[in-house]
N, C-alpha and C positions, 0 to 999 in steps of 0.2 A: 178204595181207591186205584183205579188201573193207570200205572204210569205208563203212556206212551215210548215206544222206542225210538229213538230219532236217528235218522239213516245216517250213519256212522262209516259202515262198510258196505261193500257192493251188496254181497249177500250173506244174509246168517242163518243156518242150517240148523235144525232140531235133528236128528238120526231118531228113526221107531223107539228104538231101546231108550234112548236120552227121554223122550217125552212120555213112556212108562214109567220110568226113574221120578221124573220129576211130576207127576200126579200123583205117583205112593209117596214123597215125602213133603207135596203140598198140604197134603191130608194129615200129617203130624205137624207140619210147620205152617201155621196159618199166613203168614206174613210173605213164606217164600214168593210168590208171583210178583211183588212189586220188588221185593228186594234185586230179586234175578234183573228185573228190569234195570233199576237203580246199579248193579253190579255192570251191565252192559254199556247201559250209560255214561259211566265214569271210570273203573276199573281197566274195562279192556281199551275204552278210548285213549286213557292215560299212558298203557304201556303199549299200545301198537303204534298209534298215532301221534302222540307226545313225545313218544320217546324217555315217560318216565319209570322208574322202575322201584317199587317198594315190596320188591322182595314176596309179591304175594300170587303173580304168577311164575311158574318154575319149569324150564323144560322137562320130560322123560327121556331119561337116556336109555342107551342097550336095548331099544328095540329094534334096530337095524334101519328105520326110515329115517331118510333124508327131506322126501319132501311128502306131504307137508309138515309142519312143525308141528308138534304136540308137545301141548303144555298141560299141567294141571297147578288149578288154584287153591292155593293155600289161605288165601286170607278172602274170608269170606262174610258181612254182616248181613247177620240175620238177625230184624228187630224181634221176634218172639223169642229169643234166645236172649235174655236181659242180661248185660253187665257182663257179655262174653267180646261183644263189638268183632272184631275180625276173627278171632279165633272161637269161632261159634264152631268148627267141629264140619260142617258143610265143606264136600270136595269136588269141585267142577273140572273136567277133564274135556278140552277141545285141541282140534284140531286149527291149525292160521294158514292160508295159503297169501303169503304175501304178494305175488304175481299177481293173482286174481283178487285180491282184497278181500278176503270171505273166511268165514269162521262156519265150522261145523261144530255142535255139540256134541259131545260122544257120551260123558257117564255124568251124572251127578250120584253124589253118595253122604251118607251121614257116617261119620268117621267112628262114633260110638255104637255103629251097626256092623260096619264093616272097614278094615283094617288099608287094603291098598286100594287103586284100581285094576279093574278087569284088563290085564295085560291079552288076554288073548281075545278080547272084543275089538280093543285098539289092531292088533295083530291080524283079524279078521276082517278090518274095513281097509287099513292101508297097506299092509306090508306087500301084497300080489300088487299093488301099483304104485309102490316108492319107485320114483325117478319115470315112470311111464309118461305120455302124453297125458293118456286115459287117466291115470292115476290123478292127474293134477286138478281132474273133474271132481271126483268122489263120487262115492257108489250111491249116494241118494240125493246129489244135489241137481240133476237137470230137471230143469222147470220149478223148482220150489222154492221158495225164501223166507 
């Protein structure tokens, strides 16, 4: 069952490394593609549009990046992991550009295989651009959705 993503944000981008991570996890967790669409349609919308904080999207601090805003999703429901609810152990790292109303997915991983986000990856994509006009566009965002 394919769940369509409603147009909630101006743009949603998946970075190449995110796509690779996602494909690998989707082989292991068969419901992940549908669960991810549900997440985008509900939790991201509630947090960024309706300003409802369920403490599932946490800002990542100490990166030295002011813009975009970088978040870690710690509450993600994956149906294949029965009985765990939002404590599935799946983590999603993403950047939110409030001025452009844009989301860029950076990384997805399973906490059982990897303890923390790849801070080097985040810095590789965003540290050079922090605060600059070019930085607000995102390295892989032009012409993609």
